[in-house]
Structures are given as structure tokens and as C-alpha cells.
N, C-alpha and C positions, 0 to 999 in steps of 0.2 A: 303554719306558724309564721306570724309576721316578724319583720326585722326587729321590732321593739320587744318581742317576747323572748325571754331567756328561759331555756329549758332547765328545770330543776332535776338533777340526776338523783336516782334512788340508789342508796347503797346498803349493803348488808355486811355485817362484821361477824365473823365466826372465830372464836378463840378455841384452840384445841389444847385442852389441859385436863388431865385426870384429876389432879388435886383441885383445880379451879372449879371443875364441874361438881365436885363434892363439897364445895364451900370451904375447903382447907387453905386456899390461896386466893388472894385478891387478884382480879384480872386488870392489871395496870395497862398492858399493851393494848387490849381491846378498848379500854376507856380512852386512851390517848388517840387511837385511830378514829374513834367516834368524834372526839373534839376537833381533830384536824379536818375531818370531812365536813362537819357542820360549819366550821369557820370558813370553809371554802364553798359554801352554798349547797352541799349535798344534803339530802333528806335521808335520815337513817330509818329504814323501813323494817329492819330486822337486826337483832343483836342476840347472840347466844354464846354460851360457854359449854362446849361439849367435851366428853372424854376423848382421848386419843384412840378412837375406834374408827377404823377405815370405813366401815359400813354406815355408821351414824353420820360421819362427816360428809361422805359422798351423798347420802340420802338427803341431808339438809341442803347441800349445794344443788342437787338435782331438783328438789322441791322449789327452791327459789328461782332457778333458771327455767325449768319447764313450765312454771305457772306465771312467768314474766312478772315476778314480784319486785325485781330490782334491775338496775342497769350494770352494776358492778358488785362483785363479791370479793371482799378482802379477808384473808385468813391470817391469823397470828397464833403464836404459841409454839408448842413443841420445842421447848428450850432444852430438853434432855434428849439423848439419843437412845432411848429404851427401845425394845423390840416393838412397842406399840406406837412409835413415833410416825404419824401420818399427816403432817401438815399438808395444806392444799396442793403443793407441788407434786406430791406422791399420788394424788388422786386424779388430777386433771390429765386427760388423754390428749386433748388438742389445745394448743395455745394460740392466741391471736398472733399473726405475723409481727415480728419486731419487738414483742414485749420483753424478751430476755435482754435485748440491746438497750431498750429504754430504761429498764431497771438498772443495768450496769452503768449507763451514762449518768443517770440520776445520782448514783452512789459516788461517782467520780468527783462531784462538786464538793464533797466533804474531804478535808484533809485530816491528818492525825491530830492537829490542834483542836479541831472541833469535836471529833468523836472520841479522842483518847486512844485510838487504835493506830498503829503504824501501817 
């Protein structure tokens, strides 16, 4: 890759939502993630709304990763804490080093005036 070439990263967005997967609720968070990614130069290669089912969510993540279909997988959803709540963090066995700290540091840039949370 030459210095003039900019790599386009491939992103997958998975929303975990029982109601969303049944068409009973609009997937706002997944749509927003896609917009943010696209605005920052990512190519959305996969987007889906799946039920809060650990096996289905893990299977889709595994399919995307094992077949080298994307460079990053973002998960959203799981707004309730039902027994079926399995957002991505409950499935992933290994995390890249430092990601927990990067996420925490990114959240620190927002104060209660911006988010509405203290």
C-alpha cells in the first residue's frame, strides 16, 4: 500500500433486540452507528438486528470474523436486563489489549452538560 492510499475499513453493526428483530421496535442505535461510521470513512459491509440470543449473536460475530468479512464489529442494543440480555461483551472471550481503557477514556470527554447524566 503506497503512502497516498488510504485504507477503507470494513465495519459490521449488530443490534441485539428481541423486539427489533421482530419489527416491533425501530433500531435507532444501529442506524446512528452506521451513520457515524460512514461519516468517518468506514464501509458498512454488514448490518443486522438479531434477537437477544447468545448463540445467534455469537454465530453472526463468528461468521463475520472467521470469514474476514470486516475489520471491526460493533454491537448495540440490549437496553433491558432480561435473562436473555447478551450484548457483545457477554460473548467475547478475548478483548484486544487496552480497549476497555480506550472506551473509558473516550467517555470521559463528555460531561453531564452534554449527555444529561451526572
